C-alpha angles and dihedrals in degrees: 000000000000113000129189119237091261094047091048091052090053090047091051093052100252089134096045139296096265095052088046089057090051094051093044090052091051091047093052090044090053094047089057088063097040097258114175096200148335126276129199120259103241104179119108093229137030130212123220118206098195106083106140127092103224114169088225091066093074093131090056093052090049091052089050090052092050090052092048097045092048093049094243099133125155116296087215133051108243145196122222139211119274120291117251086228109042113181090215092060117080115237136176126251090252091051092051092047096049097041098044099041102035119007101037102017091142096053098107093047092046093052088052088056092049089052091053092047093054116270112177096240140335093270099041093119114126139119089219097063091151093071116111091238090064097046096223101112115142122215126238112283097016118138113234136191100211135138107180102119100220093039091052091051093047093047094051100039105032104025099032095231119142122242139138122219096259129183123270094264099033090066090058094044090053090052093047096051096031097232138089132192114268109235141103115010092009090069126072090232092051092054096059113111120249098181136051114210120196116207123199120189138157093211131043116237120250111257098171108104095210091051091050091050090050089049092051091047090051093051092047090051091049091048092050092049091052090051091049092051091049091049092048091049092050092049090047091053092047092049091048091051090047092051092049091048093051092047090052092046092049090049090054093047092049091056087063105047121190122225099232098175109142093353103100109154093008089064090097089062092058114115092235095051097079093093093054091048090050091050091049093050093047092047091051093046093048090047091053092048092048090049092049090050092050092050091048091048091050092049091047090052089050092052090048091052092048090049090050090049089049091054 
């Protein structure tokens, strides 16, 4: 592969051992695909596909630490793919427990690394980074270092930018060193079509952004309404079953009356009062559970409304 003087100096380690490893990795990656050289990354922002803190990605976190400690952070601010645990998305207690403590136990630490490396802002997590609302829309002809599949397709086909579908770490390395291997969709030859796709439809797609946003909001509203109705139905069934259970329990208790004459407060110590105490304890416990469910349902509804307003 032909390298410029600056690129060769980076490769040889004159700008530090860590940056040399980054350049050497990119060169080897490019040689696998027949790249003849390296070209500068010209976009204002980058996009990182790896956004989830799986414990199994320990080598990735170590690489991130090496880049941060050596001062080789991204030359561009970047957005990243969605979090696996987005605070704007409602989740159950079981989901929170499993995800936070087992599947994505490194999420908080990883997001701190992304902040140090140069993420655009704390909520810049999306797989549609090219939308105007995000602010990471490349211009025609710009060279990118992306790897998010849908974003790469959109950038090349709709926006006319140039980017290969890189791996999840290669995109960051290209942004750190400022160069990517020249092959594939970065070349004029590689951008020529080899397939003709015929599309037949009875209805034209919606291209107006405002209409698309309104459609998404409408679907979200309908979805939340369905969830609310299901929750109300479940609570209604639970309350009905509880009522019937209490009626049955009281009927059984009434068939065994207690002579409470002169007992007053000590009635609870009577040998026949156990059933009444049990019914009272069960009623209190179930009432607490129902109250907790109602509070959780209300909080979830509030989160859903906040997410809808955010969209």
